[in-house]
N, C-alpha and C positions, 0 to 999 in steps of 0.2 A: 490716301483716300480723300476724295472730295465729297461733300455732302450737299444734296439738293432737296428742295421741297417738292411736293407732288407736281407742282407746275413747272418744275425744271429750274427754278431760280435758286441761286446760292443761299445757303442758310448757315449762319454762324452758330454752330452747335459745339464748338470746341471748349469754351469755358465750362458749360454745364457738363460736358463729357468728362472734363478733368475732375470736377467735383464728384461726379457719379462714380468714375472708375476708381478713385482713391478712397472713397468713404462709404458709398452705398452698396458697392459690389457690382460685378459686371452683368448680373442678371436683372438688375432693377432699372427700368426705364426712367430717366429724369423727367420725361414728359407725361408720365402716367400710364396705367395699364391700357394695352390695346392701341397705343398711339401709332398711326400709320402715315404721318406726314413727312417723314424723312426717309430717304433711300440713300444707301452708300454706293459710291462709284469708285471701285478699286481700279487703279491703273498702274502703269509702269512708274518706277522711281523717277523723280525730277528734282531739279534744283529750284527751291522756292525763292523767287526773285521778282517781287512785284515792282522793282525798279523798272524792269523792261518786260514783265510778264514771266511766268514760270518757264523754265528752260529745260529742254532735253539735255542730258549730260554732255552729248557731243557738241553742243552749241557753245560751250565755254571756251574751247581752244586752249591756248597756253595760259596757265593760271598762276598768278601770284597768290598763294594760298593763305597768306597772312600779311595784311598791310592796312594802311589808314589814309583815306582821303581827308578825314577830319578827326581831330583828337584834341581835347582840352582837359588839362588836369592841374589842380593846385600843386601837385608834386613837380610840375615842369613850368614854373612861371616864366613868361616871356617867350616860350617856345610853342605857343598854341598853333595847331593846324586848324585855322578857322576862316581862311580866305578862299572863297569859292573859285575865284579866277585863278589863283595859284594851283588849286586842286585840279582845275581843268587843264592847265598847262602841264602839270605833272602826269596826268593820265594820257595826254597826247604824246608826251615824250615816251611813256611806257608803250603805247600802241605803236609808235614809230619803230621800235626795235622788236616788234612781233608779239607784244602782249595782247591777250584776248579778254582776260577777266581778272578782277581783283576781288578778293574776299576781305571785306573790311571788318576787323575784329573789334571795332570800337563799341563798347557796351553802353548800357543805360547810364545816363547822367554825365557822360563825358564828351558832349558836344558832337554827336553823330551827324547833325544837320541832315537828317533823312530826307527832308523836303527838297534838298538840293540834288540828291542823287539821280533822280530821273533825268533832269536836264543835263547833268554831267555825262551820264551814260549815253544819252542821245547825241550830244555834241561831239563826243570823242570816239564813239563806237566801242567802248570798253564795257563789258558786262560787269555789274557791281552787285555783290551779294552783301546784305547788311546783317548786323548782329543785334541780339538782345543780350542780356546777362549783366553781371556786375563784377568789377575788377577788385583789386586789393583795397583794404580799408584806407590806405594812405591816399588814395585818389579821390576821396569823398569828404564832404562835411558831415559832421555828426548829425545835423538836422536831416540831411537827405537820407542817410542810412536809417535813422530812427523812423522816418516816415514810411519805410518799406518793410518794417519788421513783421507786420501781420499779413502782407499780401505779395511777397516777392515772387513766388511761383506763379501767382495769378497774373502779375505784370508780364512775366516772361511769356506765358501762354497767350495773353492778349496781343503782345507785340509780334508773336509768331503767326497769329491767326487774323486779327483785325487790322494790325498795322501799328507802326510807331507814331504815337500821337495822332495828328490829323493829316499826316503826310501821304497816307495811302500805300506806304512802302511796308511790306511785311518782312520781318527778319527771317533769315534762312539758317541761322545757327544761334547757339547760346554760348557766350564766352564767360568763363569764370577764371579764378586764379588761385594758386597755392602760394606758400611762402618759402623761404630758403630752408630746405631740408625739413619742412614741417607744414602741418595743416592746422592753423589756429582756428578759433571758434568762428571767425568771420568766413574763412574758407569753407568750413564744414557747413555753415548755414547756407552760403550761396550755392555750394555744390549740391546740397540736398534739394534746394529749390530748383536747380537746373535739372536734376534727375526727375523730379515730379513733372516738370514741363516736358522733358523728353518723353516720359511715359504717356503723357497726354497727347503729344503731337508727332513723335518720332524724330524730332530735330536732333542733329548732331551737337555734341558738346565739345567746344574747343577750350583748352586749358593753358593759361599762362603758367609755365613753370619758372619760378624765380631762379635765374642763372642756370636753368636747365635741371634743377634738382627736384627731388620728391616725386618722380614719376610713378614709382611703385606704390607709394602711399596713396597717391591720387587714384590709381587703378584699384587698390584695395577698397577705397571708399566708394567710388562710383560704380565699379563693376561687381565687387563682392557684396558689399553691404546694401547698396542702393539698386542693384540689379540692372544697371545700364549695360547693354551689350557692348563689348569692347570695340567692335568695329564702328560704333557710333561715337567713339571718343577720339579726339585729336589732341595730342600732347605737343605743346609748343616749346620752342627754344632748346631742343635737344643738342644743338651745336654748341651751346654755352657751357656744357659740362662734358668733357671728353671721357665719359665713363662707358666704355664699349660694352661692358658686362650688363649694366643696367639698361642700356639701349637695346641690347639683344633680348633681355627679359621682357621689356615693354613691348617690343615687336612680337615676341612669342605669344603675347596675350591676344593679339589681333587688333590692337589699337593702331591708329595712324601716328606716325612720328614726323613732326614738322621741324625742319631745320630752317630757321628764319632769322632775319636781322644780321646776316653775315658781314655787312659792310660797316658795322659799328666798331670804332677804333678801340673801345674799352673791353672788347671781348677777345682776349689774346689767344683763346683756344680755337678760334675759327679756322686756322690754317689746317687743323686736323679733320675738318668736315669731310673732304673727299675720301679720306681713309675710313671714316665712320660709315659713310654711305656705301662704300665698296664692301666693307665687312658685313653690313646688313644685307646687301644684295647677294653676296656669296652665301649667306646663311638662309637664303630663300625668302627674304623679306623685301624684295624690290617693289612689291605692290603695296607696301605700307608707308612709303616715303613721300613727303611733301616738301616744297620749297616756298619761302616767302621773304619779303623784304623788310616788313615791320618798321616802316617809317613813322616815328612818333613825335618828331620835333621839327619845327619849321626849317631850322638850319640844316637838317638832313635831306631835305628835298633837293632833287637835281636842279630845279629851276632857281634854287637859292644857293647853289654852289656845292651842295652835298651829293652823295651817291644816288639817293632816292630810288624810286621804283625801277628805273631802267637798269640799274646796276645788276640786278638779278639776271637779266638776259645778256647784258653787254659783257660782264666780267665773270660772273659765277657760272653761267651755263657753259661757255667754252672750257673753263677750268675743269668742270665735272665731266664734260664729254671726253676730255683727254684721259681721264681715269676710268670712267664707267662705260664709255661708248655713247654714240649719239642716240641709239635706240633706247637705252636705259634711261637717259635723261629726258627723252621725249615722253616716256612712260611716266616719269616722276612729275613732269610739268603739265601733262595733258590727261593721261588716263587715270592716274591715281586721284587727283582732285575731283574729277568727274564722278568717281565712285564715292569719295569721302563725303561730298556735299549733296549728293542726290539721295532722296529719301522717299519711301512709300508713306507719304504724309497721312496721319490719322485725322 
C-alpha cells in the first residue's frame, strides 16, 4: 500500500500507523475523528528498492538473495567491506556472469553505506535491495545496543519507510539473527522488534541461523508467538547444517530457505547442498528455495582473490543444474526471490 494526501502527494504515515495499530487498536484514527486527508492506494506486490526505485518482481532477474556490498564488524577486524570502488568492481564481476540483483543483508550499525548504493547500482546495472535490522550481539558495541533499547522497532519502521539516515534509500527487508541452537535474550528482543516492524509495513524478515541451526525455534517465535506469516520469513544458512529433517519441517511451514555462503572453506557440509535442495524439491518445496553468496570479508571478494559474488553463478549454478535441471535452478535464482522479496507494502 502507498499512502497519499488529498493533493496526491506522498505522506509518511507509517510510523504513526505502527503506533496506532499496535497500541490504540485498528478502529482508532491516529489523526483524530473524521480525518479525511489520507487515502490508501493498494497495488500489486513490489520489491521496495529506493536505490533504483520500487521494482516489479520480474525486474530483478537472476538474484543473489543474500550478500554484502558493504559490511563492517568488530568481530571481523581487518576484513571490512568498506571500499566503494572494490564494491563496484565486485558487482561488475557479478553482472558479467549474468547477475541481475543482489539483496544486501547488512543491517543497522554494520557499515551499510546506503548512500553509496544508488551510484553503485547505476554504474553496474545491478539491482540492490538494502536491509534494516540488527545482527547478533557480538557484532556491536554495548553503547550502540543500549542506545536502541527503547526504540528498535521504530528504527526498523523508519528505515523501511523514510529511508536509512539521509541516504534516501529505503530498506526492503529486516535482517535479524539467532544463536547456535538457541535464541538468547538479544535474539528474542531483535526478533520481537522485527515482528512489530513487519506488522506495520509488511516487510519480509531474513534470519541469520548460526551454522544453520535453530530454524524451528525461530519459526516458533516469529510465526507462532509473534504471528508473522511464514511466507514472510527467510531462513538463512540452511546449507551449513545438513539436517534434512529440520529443513523439510521448515519448508513445510511455508518459510523460504536460503542456502547461502557455499564458497566458504570452513563449511565442510556444503558438498551436501545439492542433495538437500533435490530432497526439498522432490518434497514439493522447490518454490521455497533461495541461493546467495554471503560475502562478509574483504578477502572473500573475487576482486581480492576470493570466490566472491560471481562464484554463485560460475560454480554453484552449473553444479546444481546437473542435479536439479536448468529449469529448477532458474526458478530458485529468478522466480523464488522475486516472490520472497516482493510485498504488498502497508
